[in-house]
C-alpha positions in Angstrom: 259.0 55.2 -40.3 258.5 57.1 -43.3 261.7 58.2 -43.7 263.0 54.9 -43.0 261.1 53.2 -45.7 262.3 56.2 -48.3 265.8 55.5 -47.5 265.6 52.2 -47.9 263.5 51.7 -51.5 265.8 54.4 -52.6 269.2 52.8 -51.4 267.1 49.1 -53.2 266.8 51.1 -56.4 270.1 52.2 -56.0 271.3 48.8 -56.1 269.2 47.9 -58.4 270.4 50.9 -61.0 274.1 49.0 -60.4 272.8 45.8 -61.2 271.0 46.8 -64.4 273.3 49.8 -65.6 272.5 50.5 -69.4 271.8 46.9 -70.1 272.2 43.4 -67.8 273.6 41.2 -70.6 277.6 42.6 -69.0 276.2 40.1 -65.8 276.0 36.4 -65.8 272.7 34.7 -65.5 273.2 33.0 -62.2 271.4 34.8 -58.9 274.5 34.6 -56.5 277.3 35.1 -59.5 275.8 38.3 -60.4 275.1 39.6 -56.9 278.7 39.0 -56.2 279.9 40.2 -59.3 278.1 43.4 -58.3 279.5 44.4 -54.2 283.4 42.4 -55.5 282.8 45.2 -58.1 282.2 47.7 -55.3 284.8 46.7 -53.5 287.3 46.8 -56.2 287.7 43.7 -57.0 286.6 41.2 -59.6 286.2 41.5 -63.7 283.2 43.8 -63.4 285.3 46.6 -61.1 285.5 48.5 -64.1 282.3 48.9 -65.4 280.8 48.7 -61.6 283.1 51.9 -60.5 283.7 53.7 -63.3 280.8 53.7 -65.5 277.0 52.9 -63.5 278.8 54.1 -60.0 278.7 57.7 -60.9 275.6 57.9 -62.3 274.0 56.0 -59.4 275.7 58.4 -57.3 274.6 61.6 -59.5 271.2 60.3 -59.1 271.2 59.9 -55.8 272.7 63.8 -54.6 271.5 65.8 -57.4 268.0 63.9 -56.3 268.7 65.3 -53.3 269.8 68.8 -53.8 267.1 69.5 -55.9 264.8 68.1 -54.0 265.8 70.7 -50.9 266.2 73.4 -52.8 262.4 72.5 -54.1 261.2 72.8 -50.7 263.4 76.1 -49.9 261.7 78.2 -52.9 258.5 76.6 -51.4 258.5 78.1 -48.2 260.3 81.4 -49.8 257.1 81.6 -52.0 254.3 79.9 -49.4 252.9 78.4 -53.0 253.7 74.3 -54.6 254.4 75.5 -58.1 257.7 77.6 -56.3 260.7 75.5 -57.9 263.3 76.6 -59.6 262.4 75.7 -62.7 259.5 77.9 -62.7 261.1 80.9 -61.2 264.2 80.5 -63.8 267.4 80.1 -61.7 267.4 76.4 -63.7 267.2 78.5 -67.1 269.5 81.0 -65.7 272.4 78.2 -64.7 271.9 76.5 -67.7 272.7 80.2 -69.9 276.1 80.7 -67.4 276.6 76.9 -68.3 276.0 77.7 -72.6 278.2 80.8 -72.3 281.1 78.8 -70.6 281.5 76.3 -73.0 280.3 77.2 -76.4 281.8 81.3 -75.9 285.0 80.1 -73.8 285.5 77.1 -75.4 285.5 74.8 -72.7 283.2 72.7 -74.4 285.8 71.2 -76.0 286.8 68.9 -73.8 286.6 65.2 -74.5 287.3 61.4 -73.0 290.7 61.7 -74.2 292.0 64.5 -72.6 293.5 64.2 -68.9 291.4 64.1 -65.7 292.8 67.3 -64.3 291.7 69.3 -67.4 288.4 67.0 -67.4 288.1 68.3 -64.0 289.1 72.1 -64.5 286.8 72.4 -67.6 283.9 71.2 -65.1 284.5 73.6 -62.5 285.3 75.9 -65.5 281.4 75.2 -66.1 280.3 75.1 -62.4 281.3 78.4 -62.0 279.1 79.3 -65.3 276.5 77.4 -63.3 276.4 79.4 -60.3 277.2 82.9 -61.9 274.3 82.0 -63.8 271.8 81.0 -61.6 272.6 83.9 -59.5 272.6 86.6 -61.8 269.2 84.9 -62.9 268.3 84.7 -59.1 269.5 88.7 -58.6 267.6 89.8 -61.5 263.7 87.9 -60.6 264.9 89.2 -57.1 265.4 93.0 -58.1 262.0 93.2 -60.4 260.0 91.1 -57.3 261.0 93.6 -54.6 258.3 95.8 -54.1 259.1 96.4 -49.9 259.5 93.0 -49.7 259.0 89.6 -51.9 255.3 88.2 -52.2 255.8 84.7 -53.4 253.0 85.1 -55.9 254.9 88.1 -57.8 258.2 86.0 -57.6 256.8 83.4 -59.4 255.1 85.9 -62.2 258.4 87.2 -62.8 260.5 84.2 -62.7 258.3 83.1 -65.3 258.9 86.2 -67.7 262.5 85.7 -66.7 263.1 82.0 -67.4 261.3 83.1 -70.4 263.2 85.7 -71.7 266.5 83.3 -71.1 265.2 80.9 -72.6 265.1 83.1 -75.5 268.8 84.0 -75.0 270.0 80.1 -74.6 268.1 79.2 -78.2 270.3 82.0 -80.3 273.7 80.5 -78.2 273.1 77.2 -79.5 272.1 78.6 -82.9 275.4 80.7 -83.5 277.1 78.0 -82.3 278.7 74.9 -84.2 277.0 72.2 -85.4 278.7 70.0 -82.9 279.1 71.8 -79.6 275.0 72.9 -80.0 274.4 69.3 -80.9 276.0 68.1 -77.9 274.8 71.0 -75.9 271.5 70.6 -76.8 271.8 66.8 -75.7 273.2 67.7 -72.2 270.5 70.8 -72.3 267.8 67.8 -72.0 269.2 66.8 -68.6 271.4 63.8 -69.1 273.8 61.7 -67.1 275.3 59.8 -70.0 278.4 61.4 -70.1 279.1 61.6 -66.1 282.8 60.7 -64.7 283.6 60.8 -62.2 286.6 63.8 -62.7 283.2 65.8 -64.0 281.4 64.3 -61.6 283.7 65.1 -58.6 283.8 68.4 -58.1 279.8 69.1 -58.4 279.9 66.4 -55.4 282.1 68.8 -53.1 280.4 72.1 -53.9 277.0 70.2 -52.6 279.0 68.7 -49.5 280.0 72.3 -48.8 276.2 73.5 -49.0 275.0 70.6 -46.4 276.7 72.5 -43.7 274.8 76.6 -44.7 271.6 74.7 -45.1 271.3 73.0 -41.7 272.6 76.5 -40.5 269.3 78.2 -42.1 266.8 75.7 -41.1 265.8 76.9 -37.9 265.1 80.3 -39.9 263.3 78.5 -42.7 261.1 77.5 -40.0 260.3 80.9 -38.9 260.0 82.3 -42.3 257.0 79.0 -42.4 255.4 81.2 -39.9 254.7 84.2 -41.9 256.9 87.0 -42.2 255.6 89.5 -38.7 255.8 86.4 -36.7 259.5 86.0 -38.2 260.3 89.2 -37.5 258.8 89.6 -33.8 260.9 86.7 -33.0 264.4 88.5 -34.3 264.6 86.9 -37.5 266.3 90.3 -40.2 263.7 88.8 -42.9 265.2 89.9 -45.7 268.7 89.5 -44.9 268.0 86.4 -44.5 265.4 85.9 -47.1 268.2 86.9 -49.8 270.9 84.2 -47.7 268.5 80.9 -47.9 267.8 82.0 -51.8 270.9 82.3 -53.0 272.1 78.6 -50.8 269.3 76.9 -53.0 270.2 78.7 -56.4 274.1 76.8 -55.4 272.2 74.0 -55.2 270.5 74.2 -58.5 273.3 75.6 -60.4 275.5 72.6 -59.6 273.1 69.9 -60.3 272.3 72.0 -63.7 276.3 72.2 -64.5 277.3 68.7 -64.6 273.5 66.8 -65.8 272.1 70.2 -67.6 268.8 71.0 -66.0 266.4 68.7 -64.9 262.7 69.8 -64.6 260.6 69.0 -62.2 262.6 67.1 -59.5 262.5 70.5 -57.6 258.4 71.0 -58.3 257.0 67.5 -57.0 259.4 66.3 -54.5 258.2 68.6 -51.6 255.1 68.1 -51.9 255.2 64.8 -51.8 257.3 64.3 -49.7 255.1 66.5 -47.2 252.5 64.4 -48.5 253.8 61.0 -46.7 255.3 61.9 -44.0 252.0 64.1 -43.3 253.6 67.3 -41.7 252.7 70.7 -41.7 254.7 73.2 -43.9 257.6 71.6 -46.4 260.0 70.2 -44.0 263.7 69.6 -46.2 264.8 65.7 -45.0 261.1 64.2 -46.5 262.1 66.2 -50.0 265.6 65.3 -50.0 264.6 62.0 -49.9 262.1 61.7 -52.3 264.0 63.7 -54.4 266.4 61.1 -54.9 264.3 58.7 -55.2 262.6 60.3 -58.1 265.5 61.3 -59.9 266.9 57.6 -59.7 263.7 55.9 -60.4 264.0 58.2 -63.5 267.3 57.6 -64.8 266.3 53.6 -64.1 262.9 54.4 -66.2 265.4 55.7 -69.0 267.8 53.1 -69.6 265.3 50.2 -68.8 261.6 50.5 -69.8 262.1 52.4 -73.2 263.6 50.7 -76.1 265.9 53.3 -76.5 268.0 55.1 -73.9 266.3 58.5 -73.6 268.0 61.4 -71.5 266.9 61.6 -68.0 265.4 64.6 -68.5 263.1 63.4 -70.8 261.6 61.1 -68.4 261.3 63.5 -65.4 259.1 66.5 -67.7 256.6 63.1 -68.4 256.3 62.2 -64.5 256.4 66.1 -63.8 253.9 66.8 -66.3 251.6 64.6 -65.0 252.2 65.4 -61.3 251.0 69.0 -62.1 248.1 68.1 -63.7 247.1 65.9 -61.0 247.9 69.1 -58.9 245.6 71.4 -60.3 243.1 68.9 -61.1 243.7 68.0 -57.4 243.4 72.0 -56.4 239.7 72.6 -58.7 238.2 69.6 -56.6 238.9 71.7 -53.8 237.6 74.9 -55.0 234.8 73.2 -55.9 234.2 71.3 -53.0 234.6 74.9 -50.7 232.5 76.2 -52.3 229.3 73.8 -52.6 229.8 73.8 -49.1 229.7 77.9 -48.4 226.6 77.3 -50.6 
């Protein structure tokens, strides 16, 4: 029932985002007419078809797909690290993907593609940026893994190494922006805040295709993830080749983050907060993937809607997720502090 409620609420918010967009002025004031125009537009008919299908639908689809992907990725990382702080934001993988995209756009020149170029050219540029993000994310993952590996991987060490690598990559990103031209640096900086503003089907479709191809891979490793939740020793007893499986799962999760980053920029804290919120909602042990996916889609859709409607001027969605994620992180720390205090009092 909780999962159905999450799905229904997410769908309702998606429809609301399609209805409102960046401004509700474009819609008539009659409720029946407004809903009629919305569903006619979704069907490709009526005067609002262009607004719904080309301007608003890509943004809503991206919020749902990327939120779900980030939620699943965060759940995987938190399972591997056995730590609620284990997420691609903290481990440096999102930053590595951002570095890959910056190198592709600023150094190789794919950032010069504009909306006036053909759909094929924009799709090719998007594939190049997706490839850059994948290479950057995989590169960061390999570095973090090798530096953290000591006859196996421990979650705490992985997080510490990831924080250090993320800091170094952030410096590299800043250097790339400083050496870029003013116009390119400005565009990259806005995109680097995590933005859906420039989304269109030619750039979004390749990312959705890659994410769709990753879904069977995620489903294939779910049994191994459940075994790893029991501990490395028990997983090994059950026939799981722990390190090999861990590396495969790590690559799948990094790929999901990299695809989202290539299109929308680094969107912080969704991968950190969605798995834990989803786990609390369903009251399940471990970090289940489906609640994390639904919660991630809900959080990112809500954040995007808030970024367009609740502020005097629209802001990148990543700025809203940072605020929400900061509040979540403070709450998490306070809750852990309270639990530690209660445990000490009980021992006394």
